[in-house]
C-alpha positions in Angstrom: 88.2 129.7 31.3 84.7 130.3 30.2 82.6 130.8 27.1 80.9 133.7 28.8 82.7 137.0 29.2 80.6 138.4 31.9 82.2 140.8 34.4 80.5 139.2 37.3 81.9 135.8 36.4 85.4 137.2 36.1 85.2 138.9 39.5 84.0 135.6 41.1 86.8 133.7 39.4 89.5 136.2 40.5 88.0 136.3 44.1 88.2 132.5 44.2 92.0 132.6 43.4 92.1 132.5 39.6 95.3 134.0 38.2 93.6 135.4 35.2 90.2 135.3 33.4 90.3 133.9 29.9 87.2 133.7 27.7 86.7 131.6 24.7 87.6 131.7 21.9 91.2 132.4 22.8 94.4 132.5 20.8 96.9 129.7 21.7 99.8 132.2 21.8 97.9 134.4 24.3 97.1 131.4 26.5 100.8 130.2 26.4 102.0 133.7 27.3 99.5 133.8 30.2 100.7 130.4 31.5 104.3 131.6 31.3 103.4 134.7 33.3 101.5 132.5 35.9 104.5 130.2 36.3 106.9 133.2 36.7 104.6 134.7 39.2 104.5 131.4 41.2 108.3 131.2 41.0 108.6 134.8 42.4 106.1 134.1 45.1 108.0 131.0 46.3 111.3 133.0 46.2 109.7 135.7 48.3 108.5 133.2 50.9 112.0 131.6 51.0 113.7 135.0 51.5 111.2 136.1 54.2 111.8 132.9 56.0 115.6 133.3 55.7 115.5 136.9 56.9 113.3 136.2 59.9 115.4 133.2 60.9 118.5 135.4 60.9 119.0 136.4 64.6 121.5 139.1 63.8 119.1 140.7 61.4 116.2 140.6 63.9 118.3 142.2 66.6 120.0 144.9 64.5 119.2 148.5 65.2 117.2 148.9 62.0 116.5 147.1 58.8 118.8 149.5 57.0 121.7 148.3 59.1 121.5 144.8 57.4 124.2 145.9 54.9 126.5 146.7 57.8 125.9 143.2 59.2 126.6 141.6 55.9 129.9 143.6 55.7 130.9 142.6 59.2 130.2 138.9 58.5 132.4 139.1 55.4 135.2 140.4 57.5 135.1 143.9 56.0 135.0 147.1 57.9 131.7 149.1 57.9 131.8 152.0 55.5 131.4 155.4 56.8 129.0 157.7 55.1 130.4 161.0 53.9 129.3 164.0 55.9 126.9 166.4 54.0 
């Protein structure tokens, strides 16, 4: 947050890892909405990291013929038969 709305300062802040650049004066509602977006972004980032870790830890997924075959692996684990695609 800064009292100066210079583009150079904004670029430096974003390059250093800032989520967003807010200049004074600001509206409380705008700041609260921005904080909510930042928290949601962090939540999604953590979920992405967890899912990537889970996917790469799954030996069946890693050794499947292709990533698109993951649905078939899920069906087989659940005990269901693999669905056949209709011929075009």
